C-alpha positions in Angstrom: -70.0 25.7 6.2 -66.4 25.6 5.1 -66.7 22.3 3.1 -68.9 24.3 0.4 -66.0 26.5 -0.2 -63.5 25.7 -3.1 -60.5 24.2 -2.1 -57.2 26.3 -1.9 -54.6 25.7 -4.8 -52.3 24.5 -2.5 -54.2 21.2 -2.1 -52.9 19.8 -5.3 -54.5 16.8 -7.0 -56.5 15.2 -3.9 -59.5 17.7 -4.0 -62.7 16.4 -2.7 -65.0 15.7 -5.5 -67.2 18.5 -6.7 -70.9 18.0 -8.0 -70.2 20.9 -10.5 -67.3 18.7 -12.8 -68.8 15.9 -15.1 -65.5 13.7 -14.2 -66.1 14.4 -10.7 -69.4 13.3 -11.0 -68.4 9.9 -12.3 -66.1 9.5 -9.5 -68.7 10.2 -7.1 -70.7 7.1 -8.8 -67.4 5.0 -8.1 -67.2 5.9 -4.8 -70.9 5.3 -3.9 -70.3 1.8 -5.8 -67.3 1.3 -3.5 -69.2 2.1 -0.3 -71.5 -0.8 -1.2 -68.4 -3.0 -0.9 -67.5 -2.3 2.3 -68.3 -4.4 5.3 -70.5 -2.8 7.9 -67.8 -2.2 10.1 -65.9 -0.4 7.5 -68.7 1.6 6.6 -69.6 2.7 10.0 -66.0 3.9 10.5 -66.0 5.8 7.2 -69.2 7.5 8.2 -68.0 8.2 11.3 -64.8 9.6 10.2 -66.6 11.7 7.9 -68.6 13.1 10.7 -65.4 14.0 12.7 -64.4 16.0 9.6 -67.7 17.8 9.8 -67.4 18.5 13.2 -63.6 19.7 13.0 -64.9 22.6 10.9 -67.6 23.3 13.4 -67.7 26.7 15.0 -67.8 25.3 18.5 -64.2 25.0 19.9 -65.3 22.3 22.5 -67.0 20.3 19.4 -63.8 20.6 17.3 -61.7 19.8 20.1 -63.5 16.5 20.8 -63.8 15.7 17.0 -59.7 16.1 16.8 -59.3 13.7 19.6 -61.5 11.3 18.2 -59.7 11.4 14.8 -56.7 11.0 16.5 -57.4 8.0 18.5 -59.0 6.4 15.4 -55.6 7.1 13.6 -53.4 5.8 16.3 -55.3 2.5 17.2 -55.6 1.5 13.6 -53.1 -1.3 12.9 -52.1 -2.4 9.4 -50.7 -4.8 7.7 -47.2 -4.1 6.0 -48.8 -3.8 2.3 -52.0 -1.7 2.8 -52.7 1.7 4.1 -54.3 2.1 7.5 -58.4 2.3 7.2 -58.7 5.7 8.8 -56.0 7.1 6.6 -57.8 5.6 3.6 -61.3 6.9 4.4 -59.7 10.4 5.4 -58.0 10.7 1.7 -60.8 12.7 0.0 -61.1 14.9 2.7 -57.1 16.0 3.0 -57.8 19.1 0.7 -60.7 20.2 3.0 -59.1 19.8 6.1 -55.9 21.7 4.8 -58.0 24.4 3.6 -59.9 24.8 6.8 -56.6 24.8 8.8 -55.3 27.7 7.1 -58.2 29.9 7.9 -58.2 28.8 11.7 -56.8 31.3 14.0 -53.6 30.5 15.9 -54.7 28.3 19.2 -53.8 24.6 20.5 -56.5 23.5 18.5 -54.6 24.3 15.3 -51.6 22.9 16.1 -53.5 19.6 16.8 -55.0 19.6 13.6 -51.5 20.1 12.2 -50.3 16.7 13.8 -53.5 15.1 12.1 -52.3 16.6 8.7 -48.9 15.6 9.2 -49.8 11.8 9.6 -52.6 12.4 6.8 -49.7 13.7 4.4 -47.7 10.4 5.0 -50.4 9.0 2.5 -51.6 12.0 0.5 -48.8 14.7 0.1 -47.7 15.0 -3.3 -44.0 14.2 -4.0 -41.3 16.3 -3.1 -44.0 18.9 -1.1 -42.7 17.5 2.2 -46.1 18.4 4.0 -45.6 15.7 6.5 -42.5 17.5 7.9 -43.9 21.0 7.6 -47.3 20.3 9.5 -45.0 18.3 12.1 -43.0 21.7 12.5 -46.3 23.5 13.0 -47.8 21.0 15.2 -47.3 20.0 18.8 -44.0 18.7 20.2 -45.9 15.7 21.5 -43.9 11.8 21.4 -42.8 11.2 17.8 -43.3 7.6 18.0 -46.9 7.2 19.0 -48.0 7.3 15.1 -45.8 4.6 14.3 -42.7 3.6 12.5 -43.8 4.4 9.1 -44.4 7.8 10.1 -41.0 8.3 11.8 -39.3 6.6 8.8 -41.2 9.1 6.2 -40.4 12.1 8.3 -36.6 11.3 8.4 -36.6 10.9 4.4 -38.1 14.4 4.2 -36.0 15.9 6.6 -32.6 14.9 4.9 -34.2 16.6 2.0 -35.2 19.6 3.7 -31.9 19.9 5.3 -30.1 19.8 1.9 -32.3 22.5 0.4 -32.3 24.7 3.7 -28.2 24.5 3.7 -28.3 25.4 0.1 -30.3 28.5 0.8 -28.7 29.3 4.2 -31.6 29.0 6.1 -31.9 28.2 10.0 -31.8 24.2 10.7 -32.4 24.3 14.6 -36.0 23.2 14.1 -35.0 20.3 11.9 -32.1 19.3 14.4 -34.6 19.3 17.6 -36.7 16.6 15.3 -33.7 14.8 14.3 -33.0 14.5 18.4 -36.3 12.9 18.7 -36.2 10.8 15.9 -32.7 9.5 16.5 -33.7 8.7 20.1 -37.0 6.7 18.9 -34.8 4.8 16.3 -32.0 3.6 19.0 -34.8 2.4 21.5 -36.5 0.2 18.7 -33.5 -1.5 17.3 -33.5 0.7 14.2 -29.6 1.7 14.5 -28.9 2.0 10.7 -32.1 4.1 10.2 -30.5 6.5 13.1 -26.9 6.5 11.6 -28.6 7.2 8.1 -30.4 10.3 9.3 -27.6 11.6 11.0 -25.2 11.0 8.0 -27.9 13.0 5.9 -27.8 16.0 8.6 -24.1 15.9 9.1 -24.1 15.7 12.8 -22.7 12.1 13.7 -21.8 13.2 17.1 -25.2 13.0 17.8 -24.9 9.3 18.0 -22.2 8.9 21.0 -25.1 10.2 23.4 -27.7 8.2 22.0 -25.9 4.8 22.1 -26.3 2.6 25.2 -24.3 -0.6 26.1 -27.4 -2.9 24.5 -27.2 -1.3 20.8 -23.6 0.2 20.6 -22.2 -3.0 19.0 -24.6 -2.7 16.1 -24.5 0.9 15.6 -20.7 0.6 15.1 -20.7 -2.2 13.0 -22.9 -0.4 10.8 -21.0 2.8 10.8 -17.4 0.6 10.0 -19.2 -1.2 7.6 -20.6 1.7 5.5 -17.4 3.4 5.7 -16.0 1.8 2.9 -18.8 3.1 0.8 -18.6 6.7 2.1 -16.7 9.4 0.1 -13.8 11.0 2.0 -14.0 12.6 4.3 -17.0 10.9 5.8 -15.4 7.6 5.9 -13.0 8.9 8.1 -15.6 10.6 10.3 -17.8 7.6 10.6 -14.8 5.5 11.9 -13.8 8.3 14.0 -17.2 8.3 15.7 -17.3 4.1 16.1 -13.8 4.5 17.7 -15.2 6.9 20.3 -18.2 4.8 21.0 -16.0 2.0 21.7 -13.7 3.7 24.0 -17.1 5.0 25.9 -18.2 1.5 26.3 -14.6 0.1 26.8 -14.4 -2.3 24.1 -11.0 -1.4 23.6 -9.9 -4.3 21.1 -12.5 -3.4 18.8 -11.4 0.4 19.3 -7.6 -1.0 18.3 -9.0 -2.3 14.9 -10.7 0.8 14.2 -7.7 2.9 14.8 -5.3 0.5 13.2 -7.9 1.0 10.0 -7.7 4.8 10.3 -3.7 4.6 10.6 -3.9 6.7 13.6 -0.9 6.2 16.0 -2.4 8.3 18.5 -5.5 6.5 18.8 -3.4 3.3 18.8 -1.3 4.9 22.2 -4.7 5.9 23.6 -6.1 2.6 23.7 -3.1 0.9 25.4 -3.3 3.9 27.9 -7.2 3.4 28.5 -6.5 0.1 30.3 -4.2 -1.4 33.2 -4.8 -5.0 32.3 -1.3 -6.3 31.1 -3.4 -9.3 29.4 -5.5 -6.9 27.1 -2.3 -4.8 26.2 -0.9 -8.5 25.3 -3.6 -8.8 23.0 -3.5 -5.3 21.7 0.0 -6.6 20.7 -1.0 -9.3 18.8 -3.0 -8.0 16.6 -0.7 -4.8 16.0 2.0 -7.5 15.3 -0.1 -9.0 12.8 -1.1 -5.9 11.2 2.9 -5.0 11.1 2.5 -1.7 12.7 6.1 -0.6 13.6 5.3 0.4 17.2 7.6 1.7 20.1 6.1 0.3 23.6 7.3 3.4 25.7 6.1 4.0 29.1 2.8 5.5 28.2 2.0 2.2 26.7 3.1 0.0 29.8 4.9 1.6 33.1 6.8 -1.7 34.0 10.1 -2.1 32.1 9.4 -6.3 32.1 6.0 -5.6 30.6 7.3 -3.4 28.1 10.3 -5.9 27.0 6.9 -8.5 26.8 5.1 -6.5 24.7 7.5 -5.2 22.4 8.5 -9.0 21.8 4.8 -9.6 20.9 4.9 -6.6 18.3 8.1 -7.8 17.0 6.4 -10.9 16.2 9.4 -12.7 17.5 7.5 -16.0 18.3 5.7 -15.9 15.4 7.7 -18.9 13.8 7.1 -20.9 17.3 3.5 -20.5 17.1 3.5 -21.7 13.4 5.6 -25.0 13.9 3.3 -25.5 16.8 0.2 -25.1 14.5 2.4 -27.6 12.2 3.0 -30.2 14.7 -0.7 -30.1 15.7 -2.0 -30.8 12.3 0.7 -33.2 11.5 2.8 -31.5 8.7 5.9 -31.3 9.8 7.5 -33.6 7.0 9.5 -32.0 4.5 8.0 -32.2 0.9 10.0 -32.4 -2.2 9.1 -30.7 -5.3 7.9 -34.2 -6.6 5.7 -34.8 -4.3 4.1 -31.4 -5.4 4.0 -32.0 -9.2 2.6 -35.5 -8.8 4.1 -36.6 -11.9 2.4 -40.1 -11.5 -0.9 -39.1 -12.0 -0.3 -37.6 -15.4 -0.4 -39.2 -18.8 2.7 -40.2 -20.4 3.6 -37.0 -22.0 5.5 -35.6 -19.0 8.3 -37.5 -18.5 9.6 -36.3 -22.2 9.9 -32.6 -20.5 12.7 -33.6 -17.9 15.3 -33.3 -20.6 13.7 -29.9 -21.9 15.9 -26.7 -20.2 17.1 -28.5 -16.9 18.3 -25.5 -15.5 14.9 -23.6 -15.6 13.2 -26.8 -14.5 16.0 -26.6 -11.4 15.2 -23.1 -10.8 10.9 -23.7 -10.9 12.0 -26.5 -8.4 13.7 -24.0 -6.4 10.8 -21.9 -5.8 8.4 -24.5 -5.2 10.5 -26.0 -2.6 10.8 -22.7 -1.1 7.0 -22.0 -1.2 5.7 -25.4 0.1 8.3 -25.7 2.8 8.2 -22.0 3.7 8.8 -21.3 7.8 9.3 -25.1 8.5 13.3 -24.8 8.5 13.9 -28.0 6.8 13.3 -29.7 3.3 14.7 -32.0 0.9 17.1 -29.6 -1.3 18.5 -26.8 0.4 18.9 -28.2 4.1 18.8 -31.9 3.7 22.1 -33.5 5.2 24.8 -34.6 2.9 24.2 -38.3 3.3 20.6 -38.5 1.6 19.6 -39.9 -1.0 20.4 -36.4 -3.7 23.6 -37.6 -3.6 26.1 -35.1 -2.6 26.4 -32.1 -0.2 23.6 -29.3 0.5 25.8 -27.1 -2.4 25.0 -29.4 -4.9 21.5 -28.4 -5.5 22.7 -24.8 -5.4 25.0 -25.3 -8.0 22.4 -27.2 -10.3 21.2 -24.0 -10.9 22.7 -21.6 -13.5 24.3 -17.9 -12.7 21.1 -15.9 -11.5 19.0 -19.2 -10.5 22.0 -19.4 -7.9 20.7 -16.5 -6.4 17.2 -17.4 -5.9 18.5 -21.0 -4.5 20.6 -19.3 -1.9 17.8 -16.9 -1.0 15.1 -19.9 -0.9 17.0 -20.6 2.5 15.6 -17.5 3.9 12.3 -18.6 2.6 12.5 -22.2 4.3 13.7 -20.3 7.8 10.9 -17.7 7.7 10.2 -15.8 10.8 13.2 -18.1 12.5 15.8 -15.4 12.4 18.6 -17.4 14.6 18.5 -20.5 12.9 18.1 -18.8 9.6 20.8 -16.5 9.5 23.5 -19.4 10.8 22.1 -21.5 7.8 22.7 -18.7 5.5 25.9 -17.4 6.7 28.3 -19.7 4.9 27.1 -18.4 1.5 27.5 -14.8 2.3 31.4 -15.4 2.0 31.1 -17.4 -1.5 33.2 -16.6 -4.2 30.5 -16.6 -6.4 28.5 -13.2 -6.5 25.3 -14.7 -7.6 25.2 -17.0 -4.3 26.4 -13.8 -2.2 23.5 -11.7 -3.6 20.9 -14.7 -3.1 22.1 -15.0 0.5 21.8 -11.3 1.3 18.1 -11.5 0.0 17.8 -14.4 2.0 18.8 -12.4 5.1 16.1 -9.9 3.9 13.5 -12.7 3.6 14.2 -14.6 7.0 13.7 -11.3 9.0 10.3 -10.3 7.1 8.1 -8.9 9.4 10.1 -9.6 12.4 11.6 -6.5 14.3 14.6 -7.1 16.6 16.5 -4.9 18.7 20.1 -5.4 17.5 18.8 -5.3 13.8 21.0 -7.9 12.4 19.7 -7.6 8.8 20.5 -3.7 8.7 24.0 -4.7 10.3 24.7 -7.6 7.5 23.3 -5.9 4.5 24.2 -2.1 4.7 27.8 -2.7 4.0 27.0 -4.6 0.4 25.0 -1.8 -0.5 28.2 0.1 -2.4 29.8 -3.1 -3.8 30.8 -2.9 -7.2 28.9 -5.9 -8.5 25.0 -5.1 -9.5 23.9 -8.6 -8.5 25.1 -8.1 -4.8 23.8 -4.4 -4.7 20.4 -5.6 -6.0 20.4 -8.9 -3.3 21.2 -6.2 -0.3 19.1 -3.8 -1.8 16.0 -6.0 -2.1 16.6 -7.8 1.2 16.6 -4.9 3.3 13.5 -3.4 1.2 11.7 -6.8 2.4 12.9 -6.7 6.2 12.1 -3.1 6.7 8.6 -2.9 4.7 6.5 -0.3 6.2 8.8 0.7 9.0 9.7 4.2 7.6 13.2 3.8 8.7 15.0 6.9 8.0 18.6 5.4 7.6 17.1 3.5 4.7 15.8 6.8 3.1 19.3 8.4 3.2 21.4 5.4 1.7 19.0 4.5 -0.9 18.0 8.0 -1.8 21.7 8.3 -2.5 21.9 5.6 -4.8 18.9 6.9 -6.7 20.8 10.7 -7.1 24.0 8.8 -8.1 24.2 9.3 -12.2 26.6 6.4 -12.5 24.1 3.9 -10.9 22.7 1.2 -13.5 19.2 1.0 -14.3 18.8 -2.1 -12.7 19.9 -1.0 -9.1 18.1 2.2 -9.6 14.7 0.4 -10.1 15.4 -2.2 -7.1 16.5 1.0 -5.0 13.3 2.7 -6.0 11.0 -0.3 -5.2 12.9 -0.7 -1.9 12.1 2.7 -0.9 8.5 2.4 -1.8 8.2 -0.7 0.4 10.1 0.9 3.4 7.8 3.8 3.2 4.8 2.5 1.9 1.7 4.5 2.3 3.7 7.5 3.7 3.2 10.0 1.0 6.7 11.1 1.4 7.1 13.7 -0.8 11.1 14.0 -0.8 11.3 10.2 -1.8 8.8 10.7 -4.5 10.8 13.4 -6.0 13.9 11.8 -5.7 12.3 8.7 -7.8 10.7 11.5 -10.4 14.1 13.2 -10.8 15.9 9.8 -11.6 13.5 9.0 -14.1 13.9 12.4 -15.7 17.7 12.2 -15.6 17.6 8.7 -18.0 17.9 8.4 -21.7 15.2 7.2 -23.8 16.9 4.1 -24.5 16.9 3.2 -20.6 13.4 4.2 -20.3 12.3 1.6 -22.9 13.5 -1.3 -20.8 11.2 -3.4 -19.5 12.0 -3.0 -15.4 11.5 0.7 -16.1 7.8 -0.2 -15.8 8.6 -0.7 -11.9 9.7 2.6 -11.0 6.0 4.0 -11.5 5.2 0.9 -9.1 7.5 2.4 -6.4 6.0 5.9 -6.7 2.5 4.1 -6.4 3.7 2.5 -3.2 4.4 5.7 -1.6 1.0 6.6 -1.9 -0.7 3.0 -1.4 -4.0 3.4 0.2 -3.8 7.1 -0.4 -4.8 8.0 -4.1 -3.2 5.1 -6.2 -5.5 5.1 -9.1 -4.6 8.8 -10.4 -0.8 8.3 -9.8 -0.6 5.1 -11.6 -2.3 6.5 -14.4 -0.4 9.6 -14.8 3.2 8.0 -14.2 2.8 5.4 -17.1 1.2 7.9 -19.2 4.3 9.8 -19.6 7.2 7.0 -19.3 6.6 4.1 -21.7 6.8 3.9 -25.8 3.1 2.5 -27.0 0.2 2.9 -24.5 0.8 0.1 -21.8 -0.6 2.2 -18.7 -3.9 0.2 -19.3 -2.3 -2.7 -17.6 -1.6 -0.9 -14.3 -4.8 0.8 -14.2 -6.8 -2.9 -14.9 -4.8 -3.6 -11.5 -5.8 -0.5 -10.3 -9.4 -1.7 -10.5 -8.8 -4.7 -8.7 -7.0 -3.0 -5.7 -9.8 -0.7 -5.2 -12.2 -3.3 -5.3 -10.7 -5.7 -2.9 -11.8 -3.7 -0.1 -15.6 -5.2 0.5 -17.0 -8.3 -0.8 -19.7 -6.2 -3.2 -17.1 -4.5 -4.8 -15.0 -7.4 -5.7 -18.2 -9.3 -7.0 -18.8 -6.4 -9.4 -15.1 -6.1 -10.3 -14.9 -9.6 -11.4 -18.0 -8.7 -13.9 -16.2 -5.7 -15.1 -13.1 -7.7 -16.0 -15.1 -10.2 -17.8 -16.2 -7.4 -20.1 -13.0 -6.4 -20.4 -11.7 -9.5 -21.5 -14.3 -9.8 -24.5 -13.8 -6.0 -25.5 -10.6 -5.0 -24.3 -7.5 -4.1 -26.3 -4.4 -7.1 -26.0 -2.6 -5.2 -23.1 -5.5 -5.1 -21.0 -6.3 -8.7 -21.7 -2.9 -9.5 -20.3 -3.7 -7.6 -17.4 -6.9 -8.9 -16.5 -5.9 -12.7 -15.5 -3.5 -11.3 -12.7 -6.4 -8.5 -11.6 -8.7 -11.5 -10.9 -5.8 -13.5 -9.0 -5.5 -10.6 -6.5 -9.0 -9.7 -6.3 -9.9 -13.1 -4.7 -6.1 -13.9 -3.7 -6.4 -17.0 -1.5 -9.8 -17.5 -1.8 -10.6 -20.1 -4.6 -13.9 -18.9 -6.4 -15.6 -21.6 -8.5 -16.6 -19.0 -11.0 -12.9 -17.2 -11.0 -11.2 -20.5 -11.3 -13.0 -21.3 -14.4 -12.5 -18.0 -16.0 -8.9 -18.5 -15.6 -8.9 -21.8 -16.4 -10.1 -20.7 -19.8 -7.7 -18.2 -20.1 -4.7 -20.4 -19.4 -5.4 -21.9 -22.8 -5.4 -18.6 -24.7 -4.1 -17.9 -27.9 -1.7 -15.4 -26.4 1.1 -16.7 -24.5 1.3 -13.8 -22.1 -2.4 -14.0 -21.4 -2.1 -17.7 -20.5 1.2 -17.2 -18.6 -0.7 -14.8 -16.3 -3.6 -16.7 -16.0 -1.7 -19.8 -14.8 0.1 -17.4 -12.1 -3.4 -16.1 -11.2 -4.2 -19.6 -10.8 -1.7 -19.9 -8.0 -2.7 -16.9 -6.5 -6.1 -17.8 -6.2 -5.6 -21.1 -4.5 -2.4 -19.6 -2.4 -2.0 -21.5 0.6 -5.4 -23.4 0.2 -4.1 -27.2 -1.4 -7.2 -26.8 -3.4 -7.8 -30.0 -4.9 -9.4 -28.7 -8.0 -6.5 -25.9 -8.8 -4.1 -28.5 -8.3 -5.4 -30.8 -10.8 -5.9 -28.0 -13.4 -2.4 -27.0 -12.9 -1.1 -30.8 -13.4 -3.0 -31.2 -16.6 -1.7 -27.6 -17.9 1.9 -29.2 -17.0 1.6 -31.7 -19.5 -0.5 -29.4 -22.0 2.7 -27.2 -21.9 5.5 -29.6 -21.5 7.2 -28.5 -24.5 6.9 -24.7 -23.7 9.8 -24.1 -20.9 8.2 -20.7 -20.0 4.7 -21.8 -19.4 6.1 -24.8 -17.6 7.8 -22.4 -15.3 4.9 -20.6 -14.3 2.9 -23.9 -13.8 5.3 -24.8 -11.1 5.7 -21.5 -9.8 1.5 -21.6 -9.4 1.9 -25.2 -7.9 4.2 -24.1 -5.5 1.8 -21.1 -4.1 -1.1 -23.3 -4.1 0.7 -25.3 -1.6 2.3 -22.5 -0.2 3.4 -23.7 3.6 1.8 -27.0 2.9 -1.4 -25.1 3.3 -0.9 -23.2 6.3 -0.3 -19.9 4.9 -2.3 -17.3 3.2 -1.2 -14.6 1.1 -4.5 -12.6 1.6 -3.6 -8.8 2.7 -6.9 -8.5 4.9 -6.9 -9.9 8.2 -9.2 -9.1 11.3 -12.7 -10.5 9.3 -11.6 -8.5 6.3 -11.4 -5.2 8.4 -7.8 -4.3 8.1 -5.6 -4.3 5.3 -1.8 -4.9 6.0 -0.1 -2.3 3.9 3.1 -4.5 3.3 1.4 -7.1 2.3 -0.5 -5.5 -0.4 3.2 -3.9 -1.4 4.6 -7.4 -1.6 1.5 -8.5 -4.0 1.4 -5.2 -6.1 5.1 -5.2 -6.8 5.0 -9.1 -7.8 1.9 -8.3 -10.1 3.7 -5.3 -11.8 6.5 -7.9 -12.6 4.2 -10.3 -14.1 2.8 -7.6 -16.4 5.9 -8.4 -18.4 6.9 -11.8 -17.5 9.2 -12.6 -20.4 11.2 -10.1 -19.6 11.1 -10.1 -15.7 10.2 -13.3 -14.5 11.0 -15.6 -17.1 14.2 -13.2 -17.6 16.6 -12.8 -14.7 14.9 -11.3 -12.3 12.9 -13.9 -11.0 13.9 -13.3 -7.6 11.2 -10.5 -7.5 8.9 -13.7 -6.8 10.3 -13.7 -3.3 8.2 -10.2 -2.4 5.2 -12.3 -2.1 6.9 -12.9 1.3 5.6 -9.8 2.7 2.0 -11.3 2.3 2.5 -14.7 3.9 0.9 -15.2 6.9 -0.4 -18.4 8.7 -3.9 -18.5 8.3 -4.3 -19.8 11.9 -6.3 -19.5 15.1 -4.2 -20.2 18.0 -5.5 -19.8 21.5 -3.4 -19.1 24.5 -3.8 -18.9 28.3 -2.9 -16.3 30.5 0.9 -17.4 30.7 0.8 -17.3 26.3 1.3 -21.0 26.3 -1.0 -22.7 23.8 -4.4 -24.1 25.3 -6.4 -26.3 23.3 -10.3 -25.4 23.6 -13.2 -26.3 21.1 -14.2 -23.8 18.7 -16.6 -23.5 16.1 -15.5 -22.8 12.5 -17.9 -21.8 9.9 -18.5 -19.6 6.6 -18.8 -16.0 8.4 -22.5 -14.3 7.9 -22.7 -10.7 7.3 -25.0 -9.4 10.0 -24.8 -5.6 9.5 -28.2 -4.1 10.1 -30.0 -7.2 10.7 -32.6 -7.4 13.6 -32.3 -9.3 17.0 -29.2 -11.0 17.4 -28.5 -13.3 14.3 -25.8 -16.2 14.4 -22.7 -14.8 12.8 -21.4 -17.8 10.9 -23.6 -20.7 9.3 -22.5 -24.6 8.4 -20.0 -24.8 11.3 -17.8 -27.5 12.6 -16.5 -27.8 16.1 -12.7 -28.2 16.4 -10.1 -28.0 18.9 -7.8 -25.2 18.5 -5.3 -24.7 17.2 -7.3 -24.4 13.7 -6.8 -23.3 10.2 -9.3 -20.3 8.9 -10.1 -20.3 5.4 -10.8 -17.4 3.1 -14.6 -15.9 4.3 -14.5 -18.2 7.6 -15.1 -17.0 11.2 -14.7 -19.0 14.3 -16.3 -18.6 17.8 -15.8 -20.4 20.8 -17.7 -23.2 21.8 -17.3 -23.1 25.8 -18.4 -20.8 28.3 -15.0 -21.7 30.1 -13.0 -18.9 29.0 -13.5 -15.3 27.6 -11.4 -14.2 24.7 -9.9 -11.0 24.9 -10.9 -9.8 21.4 -14.1 -10.3 19.5 -12.6 -11.3 16.3 -10.8 -14.8 16.6 -8.0 -14.8 14.3 -4.2 -15.1 14.9 -3.3 -15.2 18.7 -6.2 -15.0 20.9 -5.7 -14.7 24.6 -8.5 -16.5 26.7 -9.1 -15.6 30.4 -10.9 -18.1 32.6 -14.6 -17.2 33.0 -15.1 -16.5 36.9 -18.8 -17.1 36.4 -18.8 -20.6 34.8 -19.3 -23.5 36.7 -19.3 -27.4 35.3 -22.2 -29.2 35.7 -21.5 -32.4 37.2 
C-alpha cells in the first residue's frame, strides 16, 4: 500500500517513523513505551484512527469515504481543554506526511476535497512555520461551514490569510478566493461575539467596508468601540478609515450621538450636518448642540439643521454656550461654594511654620501680582471676589480701584484682566464691570481691560460680537501695551473660529515692518489661536516672512521662541512634531529646540492612556540623562500629560524636581504641580505647595510660581478642569490644547516671560477651562435632579459579554462633579439619556415603559 512509499519532500520534519533509520528506530521504541502509558480508551482511539488512515488509502472509494467520514467525525466531536491539543489531532500527527503524500496522488474527486478538509485541520498543529498549509488545503477543500471545526481553527486561518494576503498583494496575484474565505470568517466571528477579531482580519486584508453589512443591532456597539479605540494606534490614513466605518455603522443603527462624536473627532463638518439631518427630534438636536458647544466647534445653524426659525435660535444659543455661566453657577449653588474666597484662604498661612510671615515684606508688588492671579483662578466664573469686585465699604478699606493700584505698571494689566476671569462666560455683567476701565488714563489698565473683554467672551459666541466691536479699534493704537491687550483679547475670544476679518487685520500687523517685536509675536500667537489646526498656508507664510525680516538681535529675544509656537498652532493635531523641530532648529542661538521637542512628546502621547503611561517613563529617562535644557522642559511635559489628573507617581517626581538645584527646573516643576492638580483641590498637592512656599520664602520668583500653582489647584474652587479631552477622553478640544501649548512654551523661559512683564500670558489657560460637571436637564432644558452612579471608568474594549463600565461607584444626585478618569451612568430607569456619554449637559427623556412599583 501507499504507506510503504517514501514520503514526499513536501512533508517537512513530520515524517512517519521509518525502520531503515536508526534514530527513527529509537523513536519507535519511545512511542511503544508511550502506548503503554495511554488509557484503554485512548489506546482504542489511537488504533481506530490508525485504521482509518490505512483505510483512507484503500483502493475502494466506498471504504475511503467511510474512513474519511469517521475521521472527520472524530476530529469534530473531540473537545479539548485550552492547554492541550485535541486527542485525535495528537494521534494523527505521525500520519500527517502519509496523508499528504496520498493526497497528492489522488485523482480529482469529491473525496480528494474531503481529505483536503481533514488535512487543513491537521495542519493546525502540524504544518511548519510560515508554510500556511492550513489555508492551502482549506482553499482546495469543500466549501462547508467554516465554524464546524471550532474557534481555534478559524482563528488560525485568519492569521494565515493575513500573511497570504500580503504576499499575494506584493506579487500581484488574484485574491478573490481569499476574500470569500474572509467573508465566511467575519460572519462566523460576528455571530460568536468576537468582533475585535473580525475587525482585525478586515484591517489586515484592507477591506473594512465589509464590516458594515455584517454588524447587527446586538454587536454594533462593541464593534464600533473597538474601531474607535484602535484608531489611535493606527497609522494614517487607516485611522481615519476606521473612524469613517464606525461613523457609517452608528448612522446605520441610528445611534446619532455617537456618530456625532466620531464626526467631531474626524473634524468633518459635512458629517456633523449629516447627523443633524438624520433626525427630526428637536431634543436630540439640542443634545447634539450641547456636545458641539462643549467641543467649541463654530457651527452656523442653518435651514438644513433645523427648519423652524425658533428651533434654529434655540440650537444656536446652545452651540454658542450662552447658558454656560448659568449652569456653572447652578452647580456652584448646589455644591454650596458660592462664597468668594480670598488669596489668603488659599495660602492658609496659619498652617505653615513661623518662617512665612517674614516673606510678606519681600517684593510686595510681586506678591500682589501673584494674589491677583490666585484670586482670578479661584473665583473664575463666580462673578464675585474679595479683591476686584468687593463693594467699597468692605474691610479691604478703600474702593475697588485700590487693589488695582496696589500693582505696578504691567501688574495693573493683569489685575484689570482678572475681572474678565472672575466674570468668565457671563458676558453682560462682565462687560459692564470692565467698561469703566476702558476709559482709564493708564495705558496698562486699558490694556488689561481689553484682555479682560477677551477673557469674558472666551468660548461664548454672540450674534452681535461685542468683543470684536470693542477690541478692533484698539488694534492700531500707538501704545504697544494697549495693542497687545487687544490682540491677545481677540485671540482668546475667537480661538478656533477661523474668522477672516481677524486674518486680514492681524496679518497686516505681521506684514508691517514698523511693528515692534512684542506686538508681532502676540499677533502671530493670536492668529495661531484663531486659526488653530487649520493648516492655513497664507498665515503660515506671513509668520515665516515676518521672522525672516527681523534682525539677529531681535531674534535673540526671549519672546521670539513663541513665533514657532504660533506656526505650530496652525498645524495643531496635524503634524506638530516635524514643524516644531524644524522651526526651532533655524531660529535660536544655542540649541534650545529640544525643549519644544520634549513638550511635543507629551502632546502626542496624551491621546491615549497607554501612551501617556509610557511617556511618563521615557521622561524619567530624559531627566536622568538629558541635557539641562531638556530637563527644564520635562516637568512641564509631565504637567500637561496628566493635566487635572493628580497621579501619585507623577506628583512625587515633580515634588522631587521642585527642590532641584537648577532654578528653571524647580520653577517649571512647581507650575507643573499646579497643572497636575488644576481644579481638583487635591489636598496632597496643596500641602506640598504650602511647604514649598515656606521653603522658598526668600526667592521672589519661586514664591510667585508657588502662588500661581496654588491658584491653579483650587481653580474655580475645584469645579473646573484644564483637561482638553472630553466625552470619555475621546474628543480633544483644539482650542483648549492651543491655550495650554501657548502657556507651556511661555513657561520654557520662565524668567523672561512669566516672571518678566508678560505674566498675562497665563490667562491663555482660560481657553482650556471647562466645568467638570454632569448637569442633567429635562425636556425644557431646566435642571433635573436624578440619581447617578459615579465611579472609575473601566476600559471594556474587546471584552466578552456585558462587563460593567464603572467600578467602585457612589450614587449621587445630579448635578455632580466628574474627576479625571471617572464616568457616570444613570441609576434610575425612569429617564433615558439622549447621549450614551454622560458629561456636561445631558437631556433626559421620560422612559415611556417605566412603571413605578407601589
